[in-house]
C-alpha positions as CSV (number, residue, x, y, z in Angstrom):
1,M,-131.1,-7.6,-21.1
2,R,-128.1,-5.4,-21.7
3,E,-126.3,-6.5,-18.5
4,H,-126.9,-10.2,-19.2
5,Y,-126.5,-10.1,-23.0
6,S,-123.3,-12.2,-23.1
7,Q,-124.8,-14.8,-20.7
8,L,-127.9,-15.1,-22.9
9,T,-126.0,-15.3,-26.2
10,S,-123.5,-17.8,-24.8
11,K,-126.4,-20.2,-24.3
12,G,-127.3,-19.8,-28.0
13,A,-130.0,-17.1,-27.7
14,H,-130.5,-14.3,-30.1
15,V,-131.9,-11.3,-28.3
16,I,-134.4,-9.1,-30.0
17,V,-136.4,-6.4,-28.2
18,I,-139.8,-5.1,-29.4
19,T,-141.2,-2.0,-28.0
20,P,-144.8,-0.5,-28.3
21,S,-143.3,2.7,-29.7
22,G,-142.8,4.0,-33.2
23,R,-139.6,5.3,-34.8
24,A,-140.2,8.9,-33.6
25,L,-139.6,7.8,-30.0
26,L,-137.5,4.7,-30.6
27,E,-134.6,6.6,-32.2
28,P,-134.3,9.2,-29.4
29,F,-134.6,6.4,-26.9
30,I,-131.7,4.5,-28.4
31,D,-129.6,7.7,-28.6
32,A,-130.3,8.5,-25.0
33,F,-130.1,5.1,-23.4
34,G,-127.9,3.2,-25.8
35,P,-125.8,1.7,-27.1
36,F,-127.5,-1.7,-27.2
37,Q,-125.9,-5.0,-28.4
38,F,-129.2,-6.2,-29.7
39,D,-131.8,-5.1,-32.2
40,I,-134.8,-3.1,-31.0
41,Y,-137.9,-2.9,-33.1
42,G,-141.1,-0.9,-32.7
43,D,-144.7,-2.1,-32.7
44,P,-146.5,1.3,-32.5
45,T,-149.9,-0.3,-33.3
46,R,-149.2,-2.9,-30.6
47,S,-150.6,-5.5,-33.0
48,L,-147.8,-8.0,-32.2
49,Y,-148.2,-7.4,-28.5
50,K,-151.9,-8.0,-28.7
51,S,-151.7,-11.0,-30.9
52,M,-149.3,-12.6,-28.4
53,G,-151.6,-12.0,-25.5
54,H,-150.1,-8.9,-23.9
55,E,-152.6,-6.6,-22.3
56,S,-152.6,-3.0,-21.1
57,M,-152.8,-2.7,-17.3
58,Q,-155.8,-0.8,-16.0
59,K,-154.9,2.9,-15.8
60,W,-155.9,3.3,-12.2
61,K,-153.8,0.3,-11.1
62,L,-150.6,1.6,-12.8
63,L,-151.2,5.1,-11.5
64,M,-151.5,3.7,-7.9
65,K,-148.1,1.9,-8.4
66,A,-146.5,5.1,-9.8
67,G,-147.9,7.0,-6.8
68,K,-146.4,4.6,-4.4
69,A,-143.1,4.7,-6.2
70,F,-143.1,8.5,-6.1
71,V,-143.9,8.5,-2.4
72,T,-141.1,6.0,-1.5
73,G,-138.5,7.1,-4.1
74,G,-139.5,10.5,-5.4
75,S,-139.5,11.3,-9.1
76,K,-136.1,9.5,-9.3
77,A,-138.1,6.3,-9.1
78,F,-139.1,6.7,-12.8
79,I,-137.6,10.0,-14.1
80,P,-133.9,9.7,-14.9
81,D,-131.5,12.5,-13.9
82,E,-129.6,12.7,-17.3
83,E,-131.3,15.4,-19.4
84,N,-131.6,13.4,-22.7
85,Q,-133.0,10.4,-20.9
86,K,-135.4,12.6,-18.9
87,K,-136.7,14.2,-22.1
88,V,-137.4,10.8,-23.7
89,V,-139.1,9.4,-20.6
90,K,-141.3,12.5,-20.3
91,E,-142.3,12.3,-24.0
92,A,-143.1,8.6,-23.6
93,L,-145.3,9.3,-20.5
94,K,-147.3,11.9,-22.6
95,T,-147.6,10.0,-25.9
96,Q,-147.1,6.3,-25.5
97,D,-149.2,3.4,-24.2
98,I,-147.3,3.1,-21.0
99,Y,-149.9,0.7,-19.7
100,I,-149.2,-2.2,-22.0
101,Q,-147.3,-5.0,-20.3
102,G,-144.3,-6.7,-21.8
103,G,-142.9,-10.2,-21.5
104,S,-140.2,-12.6,-22.4
105,W,-140.4,-15.2,-25.1
106,I,-138.2,-18.0,-26.2
107,F,-138.6,-19.4,-29.7
108,N,-136.9,-22.5,-31.2
109,E,-135.0,-22.5,-34.5
110,N,-138.3,-23.2,-36.3
111,G,-140.0,-20.1,-34.8
112,E,-142.2,-22.1,-32.4
113,V,-142.7,-20.7,-28.9
114,V,-141.1,-23.0,-26.4
115,W,-141.5,-20.8,-23.3
116,K,-143.1,-17.4,-22.5
117,H,-143.7,-15.1,-19.5
118,I,-146.2,-12.3,-20.0
119,D,-145.8,-9.6,-17.4
120,S,-148.9,-8.9,-15.3
121,S,-147.5,-5.7,-13.9
122,P,-144.4,-3.5,-14.3
123,E,-142.4,-5.4,-11.6
124,D,-143.5,-8.8,-12.9
125,H,-140.6,-9.5,-15.3
126,A,-139.1,-12.9,-15.8
127,S,-135.8,-13.1,-14.0
128,I,-132.6,-13.6,-16.0
129,D,-132.0,-16.8,-14.0
130,R,-135.4,-18.2,-15.1
131,I,-134.7,-17.3,-18.7
132,L,-131.3,-18.9,-18.6
133,Q,-132.8,-22.0,-17.0
134,E,-135.4,-22.2,-19.8
135,L,-132.7,-21.8,-22.4
136,L,-130.9,-24.8,-20.9
137,S,-133.9,-27.1,-20.8
């Protein structure tokens, strides 16, 4: 989203990111990976995620994907080199629901959902092109 923020906002979108983490991890994440042009909120109980239909991926399935990524790309596939980022990622892997899948949602000015994409796996994100297409329709 950071790389495409100006494209999204030029189409009238207001970008908000919601993570399944609490303040204790969210603040170090923003410090390590920021700055961000958009607001990031935490949903540590995952109540919003669950109420919107997001589900946690089966543990074995995600571990298989991580194993494949490790074999093909080594630890660099999911552990950053920069020390502060590495620390945040390792903490998240130990303490967070890393199995819950995200998604992309577009709401109209009345707060009604006009389009959504719920990820079925870590690589199943809506493309920026698709999101921009939906914003224009």
